[in-house]
C-alpha positions as CSV (number, residue, x, y, z in Angstrom):
1,M,0.2,-0.1,0.1
2,E,1.1,3.3,-0.9
3,K,-0.4,6.7,-0.6
4,V,1.0,10.4,-0.1
5,G,-0.6,13.3,1.9
6,T,0.3,16.5,4.2
7,V,1.8,15.6,7.7
8,V,-0.8,17.6,9.7
9,K,0.5,16.9,13.1
10,T,3.7,15.3,15.0
11,F,5.1,14.0,18.0
12,Q,7.8,11.7,19.4
13,D,8.7,9.2,16.4
14,R,5.0,9.3,14.8
15,A,2.9,11.9,12.3
16,V,-0.4,12.1,11.2
17,V,-1.0,12.2,7.9
18,R,-3.7,13.5,5.9
19,C,-4.8,12.3,2.5
20,S,-7.6,14.3,0.5
21,Y,-9.2,11.3,-1.1
22,R,-9.3,7.2,-0.8
23,C,-8.7,4.8,-3.3
24,D,-11.4,4.5,-6.1
25,S,-13.4,1.7,-7.2
26,T,-10.4,0.7,-9.9
27,C,-8.7,-0.6,-6.9
28,T,-11.0,-3.1,-6.0
29,F,-7.8,-5.6,-6.2
30,C,-5.8,-3.9,-3.3
31,P,-6.1,-5.9,-0.1
32,F,-6.7,-2.6,1.5
33,A,-9.5,-1.0,-0.9
34,G,-11.8,-2.0,1.7
35,I,-10.3,0.2,4.3
36,F,-9.6,3.5,1.5
37,M,-12.6,3.0,-0.4
38,S,-15.1,5.9,0.4
39,E,-16.1,9.5,-1.1
40,D,-13.7,12.5,-1.2
41,E,-13.8,12.9,3.0
42,P,-10.2,13.5,4.4
43,L,-8.4,10.1,5.6
44,E,-5.8,10.8,8.5
45,I,-3.7,7.7,9.5
46,E,-0.9,7.6,11.9
47,T,2.2,6.5,10.5
48,L,6.2,6.3,11.9
49,N,8.1,9.3,10.7
50,P,11.2,8.0,10.3
51,A,12.5,10.4,7.4
52,G,12.0,13.1,10.3
53,A,8.8,15.4,8.2
54,K,7.2,18.4,9.7
55,V,3.5,20.0,9.3
56,G,3.1,20.7,5.7
57,E,5.2,18.6,4.1
58,G,4.0,16.5,1.4
59,V,5.1,12.9,2.0
60,R,4.6,9.0,0.5
61,I,4.0,6.5,3.1
62,E,3.9,2.7,2.9
63,L,3.4,-0.3,4.8
64,D,6.6,-1.5,5.9
65,S,8.0,-5.2,4.6
66,T,8.1,-6.4,7.9
67,S,4.1,-5.9,8.6
68,T,3.7,-7.2,4.8
69,L,4.9,-10.3,5.6
70,N,3.7,-10.7,9.2
71,A,0.2,-10.0,7.1
72,Y,0.6,-12.7,4.4
73,G,2.5,-15.3,7.3
74,L,-0.5,-15.0,9.3
75,A,-3.3,-15.4,6.2
76,Y,-1.3,-17.8,4.3
77,G,0.9,-19.7,6.6
78,V,-0.9,-20.5,9.7
79,P,-4.1,-22.1,7.5
80,L,-0.8,-23.8,5.5
81,L,0.7,-24.9,8.4
82,G,-2.9,-26.5,10.1
83,L,-3.3,-28.2,6.8
84,I,0.1,-29.9,7.0
85,A,-0.4,-31.0,10.5
86,G,-3.5,-32.3,9.7
87,A,-2.4,-34.1,6.5
88,V,0.5,-35.8,9.2
89,I,-2.2,-36.3,11.9
90,G,-4.3,-38.1,9.7
91,A,-1.5,-40.3,7.7
92,L,-0.4,-41.5,11.6
93,L,-4.0,-42.4,12.2
94,S,-4.6,-44.3,9.3
95,R,-2.2,-46.8,10.2
96,Y,-4.9,-48.2,12.5
97,M,-7.2,-48.5,9.7
98,P,-5.6,-48.9,6.4
99,R,-8.9,-49.2,4.7
100,L,-10.0,-45.4,5.6
101,E,-6.5,-43.9,5.1
102,T,-7.8,-41.2,2.5
103,L,-10.7,-40.7,4.8
104,F,-8.6,-39.8,7.8
105,V,-5.8,-37.9,5.4
106,A,-8.3,-35.6,3.7
107,G,-10.8,-35.1,6.6
108,M,-7.6,-34.2,8.9
109,C,-6.7,-31.7,6.4
110,I,-9.8,-30.2,6.4
111,I,-10.0,-30.2,10.4
112,G,-6.1,-28.9,10.7
113,T,-7.0,-26.1,7.7
114,G,-9.9,-25.0,9.8
115,A,-8.3,-25.0,13.3
116,G,-5.1,-22.7,11.1
117,L,-7.6,-20.8,9.8
118,F,-9.4,-19.9,13.1
119,I,-6.4,-19.0,14.7
120,A,-5.3,-16.5,11.8
121,V,-8.9,-14.7,12.0
122,R,-8.4,-14.5,15.9
123,K,-4.8,-13.0,15.6
124,G,-5.7,-11.1,12.7
125,R,-8.3,-9.1,15.0
126,H,-5.4,-7.6,16.9
127,F,-2.7,-7.4,13.9
128,K,-2.2,-3.8,13.2
129,A,0.0,-2.8,10.7
130,T,2.3,0.6,10.6
131,P,2.8,2.5,7.6
132,V,5.7,4.4,7.4
133,I,6.9,7.4,5.9
134,T,9.4,6.7,3.2
135,E,9.8,9.9,1.1
136,I,9.5,13.5,1.9
137,F,8.8,15.7,-1.4
138,A,9.9,19.0,-1.9
139,G,7.0,21.8,-2.0
140,G,4.0,21.4,-4.4
141,D,0.9,20.4,-3.5
142,V,0.8,16.6,-3.6
143,M,-2.5,16.0,-3.7
144,Q,-4.0,15.1,-7.1
145,K,-6.5,12.3,-7.8
146,G,-5.5,9.4,-8.9
147,H,-5.4,5.6,-8.1
148,C,-4.2,4.7,-4.1
149,D,-2.1,8.0,-4.7
150,K,0.8,6.4,-6.9
151,I,3.3,8.8,-8.2
């Protein structure tokens, strides 16, 4: 996710960035489109400020790679681990009833994936991605309409 906006407030190592618009309907492929899709109302995002941006400066903000990797790991990795664990447990259980091997493996794969999805959803509710200011623009109005604010 990448947006541009203007810094409206700074405190310690953080800044609040106001974007003049949100993503439009052509950004539905983006995983963050549901968060940012709306009318032309302002959007304020609290970000980390390692670049040292000051109030009134135009900036580019991005989701840091650690947050992105953690989100993908949570969304895809945990259910995949559940699927693998289910397959292993199903294979071990099938030793006692070899005629039902396929049933045990398939059933335990479904149960393991379901458990992984349940864990991912529970953990995902408390997951908070932190955007970071990656670039400060030298003067000029950065508020122009476009897809997901990309410049």
